C-alpha positions as CSV (number, residue, x, y, z in Angstrom):
1,X,0.0,0.0,0.0
2,X,1.0,3.6,-0.6
3,X,2.3,5.2,2.6
4,X,3.9,8.5,3.7
5,X,7.4,7.0,3.7
6,X,7.2,6.0,0.0
7,X,5.9,9.5,-0.8
8,X,8.5,11.2,1.3
9,X,11.3,9.2,-0.5
10,X,9.8,10.3,-3.9
11,X,9.6,13.9,-2.7
12,X,13.3,13.8,-2.0
13,X,14.1,12.7,-5.5
14,X,11.8,15.4,-6.9
15,X,13.4,18.1,-4.8
16,X,16.8,17.1,-6.3
17,X,15.9,16.4,-9.9
18,X,12.4,17.7,-10.6
19,X,10.3,20.8,-9.9
20,X,9.7,22.4,-6.6
21,X,6.1,23.0,-7.7
22,X,5.4,19.3,-7.7
23,X,7.3,18.9,-4.5
24,X,4.9,21.4,-2.8
25,X,1.9,19.8,-4.4
26,X,2.9,16.5,-2.8
27,X,3.8,18.1,0.5
28,X,0.3,19.6,0.6
29,X,-1.2,16.2,1.0
30,X,0.2,16.2,4.6
31,X,0.7,19.8,5.6
32,X,-0.8,23.1,4.6
33,X,1.4,24.2,1.7
34,X,-1.1,26.2,-0.4
35,X,0.9,29.4,-0.1
36,X,4.0,27.6,-1.3
37,X,2.0,26.1,-4.2
38,X,0.9,29.6,-5.3
39,X,4.4,31.0,-5.0
40,X,5.9,28.2,-7.1
41,X,3.1,28.4,-9.7
42,X,3.6,32.1,-10.1
43,X,7.1,31.5,-11.2
44,X,5.7,30.2,-14.5
45,X,3.2,33.1,-15.0
46,X,3.8,36.0,-17.3
47,X,2.7,39.6,-17.1
48,X,-0.2,38.9,-19.5
49,X,-1.7,36.6,-16.9
50,X,-1.0,33.4,-18.9
51,X,1.5,30.7,-18.2
52,X,4.6,29.5,-20.1
53,X,8.2,28.9,-19.0
54,X,7.8,25.2,-19.7
55,X,5.0,24.6,-17.2
56,X,3.9,22.1,-19.8
57,X,7.4,20.5,-20.1
58,X,7.1,19.6,-23.8
59,X,6.7,23.3,-24.7
60,X,9.9,25.2,-23.7
61,X,9.0,28.7,-24.9
62,X,8.9,31.3,-22.1
63,X,6.0,33.2,-23.5
64,X,2.4,32.4,-22.4
65,X,0.6,29.7,-24.3
66,X,-2.7,27.9,-23.9
67,X,-1.4,24.4,-23.2
68,X,0.7,25.6,-20.3
69,X,-2.1,27.8,-19.0
70,X,-4.4,24.7,-19.1
71,X,-1.9,22.9,-16.8
72,X,-2.0,25.9,-14.4
73,X,-5.8,25.5,-14.3
74,X,-5.4,21.9,-13.1
75,X,-2.7,22.7,-10.6
76,X,-4.6,25.6,-9.0
77,X,-7.4,23.1,-8.1
78,X,-5.1,21.7,-5.4
79,X,-5.6,25.0,-3.5
80,X,-8.8,24.9,-1.5
81,X,-8.6,28.5,-0.2
82,X,-10.5,30.6,-2.7
83,X,-8.9,33.8,-1.5
84,X,-5.5,32.4,-2.6
85,X,-6.8,31.1,-5.9
86,X,-8.9,34.1,-6.9
87,X,-6.3,36.4,-8.5
88,X,-4.7,33.6,-10.5
89,X,-8.1,32.4,-11.8
90,X,-9.0,36.0,-12.7
91,X,-5.7,36.3,-14.6
92,X,-6.3,33.1,-16.4
93,X,-9.8,34.1,-17.4
94,X,-8.6,37.4,-18.8
95,X,-5.7,35.7,-20.6
96,X,-8.1,33.3,-22.3
97,X,-10.3,36.2,-23.3
98,X,-7.3,38.1,-24.8
99,X,-6.1,35.1,-26.8
100,X,-9.5,34.1,-28.2
101,X,-9.4,34.1,-32.0
102,X,-12.7,35.8,-32.9
103,X,-12.8,35.1,-36.6
104,X,-12.2,31.3,-36.1
105,X,-14.1,31.1,-32.7
106,X,-11.3,29.0,-31.2
107,X,-8.3,29.1,-29.0
108,X,-4.9,27.8,-30.4
109,X,-2.9,25.5,-28.2
110,X,0.4,27.2,-29.1
111,X,1.3,30.4,-31.0
112,X,3.6,30.3,-34.1
113,X,6.5,31.6,-31.9
114,X,6.7,28.1,-30.4
115,X,8.9,27.1,-33.4
116,X,11.6,29.4,-32.0
117,X,12.2,27.1,-29.0
118,X,12.8,23.4,-28.2
119,X,9.6,21.4,-28.2
120,X,8.0,18.0,-28.9
121,X,7.4,17.3,-32.5
122,X,3.6,17.5,-32.1
123,X,3.9,21.1,-31.0
124,X,5.5,22.2,-34.3
125,X,3.4,25.1,-35.4
126,X,1.9,24.9,-38.9
127,X,-0.6,27.5,-40.0
128,X,-2.2,25.1,-42.4
129,X,-2.7,22.3,-39.9
130,X,-6.3,21.5,-38.8
131,X,-6.9,20.6,-35.2
132,X,-10.1,19.4,-33.6
133,X,-12.4,21.9,-31.9
134,X,-12.6,19.3,-29.1
135,X,-9.2,20.2,-27.8
136,X,-8.8,22.7,-26.0
137,X,-12.0,24.7,-26.6
138,X,-14.5,22.7,-24.4
139,X,-12.1,22.8,-21.4
140,X,-11.5,26.6,-21.7
141,X,-15.2,27.3,-22.2
142,X,-16.0,25.3,-19.1
143,X,-13.4,27.3,-17.0
144,X,-14.7,30.6,-18.3
145,X,-18.3,29.6,-17.6
146,X,-17.3,29.0,-13.9
147,X,-15.5,32.3,-13.8
148,X,-17.8,34.3,-16.1
149,X,-17.9,37.2,-13.6
150,X,-14.3,38.1,-14.8
151,X,-15.2,38.3,-18.5
152,X,-15.5,41.6,-20.3
153,X,-16.2,40.7,-23.9
154,X,-16.9,37.0,-24.5
155,X,-20.5,35.8,-24.7
156,X,-20.0,32.7,-22.6
157,X,-23.6,31.4,-23.0
158,X,-23.0,31.3,-26.8
159,X,-19.8,29.3,-26.3
160,X,-21.4,26.9,-23.9
161,X,-24.2,26.2,-26.5
162,X,-21.5,25.7,-29.2
163,X,-19.6,23.1,-27.1
164,X,-22.8,21.3,-26.3
165,X,-23.6,21.2,-30.0
166,X,-20.1,19.9,-30.7
167,X,-20.4,17.2,-28.2
168,X,-23.8,16.0,-29.5
169,X,-22.8,16.1,-33.2
170,X,-19.1,16.1,-34.1
171,X,-17.5,14.7,-31.0
172,X,-18.7,11.1,-31.4
173,X,-17.0,10.9,-34.8
174,X,-13.6,12.1,-33.6
175,X,-13.4,11.3,-29.9
176,X,-9.9,10.4,-28.7
177,X,-7.9,10.9,-25.5
178,X,-7.4,14.6,-25.5
179,X,-10.7,15.8,-26.7
180,X,-12.4,13.3,-24.4
181,X,-10.5,14.8,-21.4
182,X,-11.3,18.4,-22.6
183,X,-15.0,17.5,-22.7
184,X,-14.8,15.8,-19.3
185,X,-13.4,19.0,-17.8
186,X,-16.2,21.0,-19.6
187,X,-18.8,18.6,-18.0
188,X,-17.3,19.1,-14.6
189,X,-17.9,22.9,-14.8
190,X,-21.5,22.7,-16.0
191,X,-24.9,22.9,-14.3
192,X,-27.0,19.8,-13.9
193,X,-29.3,20.5,-16.9
194,X,-26.4,20.7,-19.3
195,X,-24.7,17.7,-17.8
196,X,-27.9,15.7,-18.4
197,X,-27.8,16.7,-22.1
198,X,-24.3,15.5,-22.8
199,X,-23.7,12.7,-20.3
200,X,-24.7,9.8,-22.5
201,X,-22.7,10.9,-25.5
202,X,-19.6,11.4,-23.4
203,X,-20.0,8.1,-21.6
204,X,-20.2,6.3,-25.0
205,X,-17.0,8.0,-26.1
206,X,-15.2,7.1,-22.8
207,X,-16.4,3.4,-23.1
208,X,-15.1,3.2,-26.6
209,X,-11.7,4.7,-25.9
210,X,-11.1,2.6,-22.8
211,X,-11.3,-0.5,-25.0
212,X,-8.0,0.7,-26.4
213,X,-6.4,1.0,-22.9
214,X,-3.2,-1.0,-22.6
215,X,-0.5,-0.8,-19.9
216,X,2.5,1.4,-20.6
217,X,1.1,2.8,-23.9
218,X,0.1,6.4,-24.6
219,X,-3.6,6.2,-24.3
220,X,-6.5,7.4,-22.1
221,X,-5.9,5.9,-18.7
222,X,-8.7,5.2,-16.2
223,X,-7.1,7.2,-13.5
224,X,-7.2,10.3,-15.7
225,X,-11.0,10.0,-15.9
226,X,-11.1,9.6,-12.2
227,X,-9.3,12.9,-11.7
228,X,-11.3,14.7,-14.4
229,X,-14.9,13.6,-13.9
230,X,-15.2,10.4,-11.8
231,X,-18.8,9.8,-12.8
232,X,-17.6,8.4,-16.1
233,X,-15.5,5.7,-14.7
234,X,-18.1,4.1,-12.5
235,X,-18.9,1.4,-15.1
236,X,-15.2,0.5,-15.3
237,X,-14.3,-0.1,-11.7
238,X,-12.3,-3.3,-12.4
239,X,-10.3,-1.6,-15.1
240,X,-9.7,1.4,-12.8
241,X,-8.4,-0.9,-10.0
242,X,-6.1,-2.6,-12.5
243,X,-4.8,0.8,-13.6
244,X,-4.3,2.0,-10.0
245,X,-2.6,-1.3,-9.0
246,X,-0.1,-0.7,-11.9
247,X,0.5,2.9,-10.8
248,X,1.0,1.7,-7.2
249,X,3.7,-0.7,-8.4
250,X,5.4,2.1,-10.4
251,X,5.4,4.5,-7.5
252,X,7.1,1.9,-5.3
253,X,9.9,1.6,-7.9
254,X,10.5,5.3,-8.3
255,X,9.2,8.3,-10.2
256,X,6.6,7.8,-13.0
257,X,8.4,8.5,-16.3
258,X,6.7,9.7,-19.5
259,X,6.1,7.0,-22.0
260,X,6.8,9.3,-25.0
261,X,9.7,11.0,-26.8
262,X,9.9,14.3,-28.6
263,X,11.6,12.9,-31.8
264,X,13.7,16.1,-31.9
265,X,15.8,18.2,-29.5
266,X,17.1,15.1,-27.6
267,X,19.2,17.0,-25.1
268,X,16.3,19.3,-24.1
269,X,14.0,16.3,-23.8
270,X,16.1,14.9,-21.0
271,X,15.3,18.0,-18.9
272,X,11.7,17.9,-19.9
273,X,11.6,14.2,-18.9
274,X,12.7,15.0,-15.4
275,X,10.0,17.7,-15.1
276,X,7.3,15.3,-16.5
277,X,8.4,12.6,-14.0
278,X,7.8,14.9,-11.1
279,X,4.4,16.1,-12.4
280,X,3.2,12.6,-13.4
281,X,4.3,11.3,-10.0
282,X,2.2,13.9,-8.3
283,X,-0.8,13.1,-10.5
284,X,-0.4,9.4,-9.9
285,X,-0.2,9.8,-6.1
286,X,-3.2,12.1,-6.2
287,X,-5.2,9.4,-8.0
288,X,-4.1,6.8,-5.5
289,X,-4.9,8.9,-2.5
290,X,-8.3,10.4,-3.3
291,X,-11.5,8.4,-2.9
């Protein structure tokens, strides 16, 4: 079983090789470290309110970008004190509003400037590439709906309806790991009436994708659903337990390493791998500890 000694040993490794942010996130399971989490998180924040500076370790650009800011949204959830969270959540909401591309009605994961810095091959910016509306737009819309009191321009009700329409019509034809997770986050922010409209469609997509789950491959893992919107994993308890048992075995052997490679910038990937290991270890322990 996972115990404090195991976690303490991993925290020591993270403190030496990983990120202090993940160290503080883990320490917060046992002591009040929310102020420390906020202080560490702010080190990745820029003056425009967004986050960069490799908060998403596969994107090394210092400038703010959506994919790193989305990571910040997940991290800030570890802070229960709303008075500590409030300013960062406001900054994120306003950053999302500023980076909204009005003529396309979307947010782009990374700007073209990402090509000036080391990065994973899938973050190469190509103006002609076509990405799914399902990632990252539903997640962002959900966050903005929750924090709509900060918005100055965006018609959030319009965007909620657009996401609901996407889920009911296009999502079933293109559902895969990342747009499923984006829609799960959207669902978690919504009111009960909207949840009722989209629940069945999302559940079918989750069921279909979990059939592809295989240990140690890059795929949608049951624990990720547990962390995002646990209602969608209730039909897969046996698979979740299998996944958690595997994660528990990994944790007892050391940090959880990423199971992917950049396929470019090999030296920089080694640093990113250490950062991912500390963040993935935190996420894994969180999944093992929460009910």
